[in-house]
N, C-alpha and C positions, 0 to 999 in steps of 0.2 A: 385316643381321646382320654383325657383325664376326667373322671367322674367325680361327683360330690363326695366329701370326706365322711359324711354322716348319712344315716338312714334318713329318709324324707318321705313326705306326703306331697304329692303334686295335685293340686286342686284346680281343675278346669283350665290347665295350662296358664293360670294367671297368678297363682300364689304357691309358694313352696314353704312348707313347715318342716323344719329340721328337728329331729329327735336328738337331744344333747345329753351326754353322760359325763360324769366326773371321771377321774382316773381310776377310781375304785368301783366303778359300774353304777353309781347312784344316778337316777334319772334327775336331770335338772330342768329348769323352765324351758319349754320348747321355744325355738326361735323361728320367725317367719320373715318372708321378704316378698316383695312384689317387683324386685329389680329384674328387668328383662334379661340381662346377661346370666343371672343365677338361674332364672327359670329356663332359659335356653339349654344350659348345661344339664339340668335335671331332665328336661324333655328328651334330649339326645341320649342320656343314660338310660332312661326308661325304655325308649324305642330300641336301643341297641341290644337289650336283653329279652324283649318281649317274645321273640320267636323261640327262645330257649325255654320259656316257662312251661310248666305242666298244666294242661287244662283242668279246670276244677273238677270236672266229671271224671277225670283219669287219676286224680290224686289219691294215693293210699298211704296210710300211716304205716 
């Protein structure tokens, strides 16, 4: 599976907000979509890594 190319926020499996940066790391205006295909890719990417995550209570700096 190919995942999204940018960091994203998935909101209620209905909207995706992509964090966008310039080539030198400057944060640009975020982009968002309600496109079902883009949402499907992000939902699948999120689910594919969920089981690998560290539980909040177990996280240590």
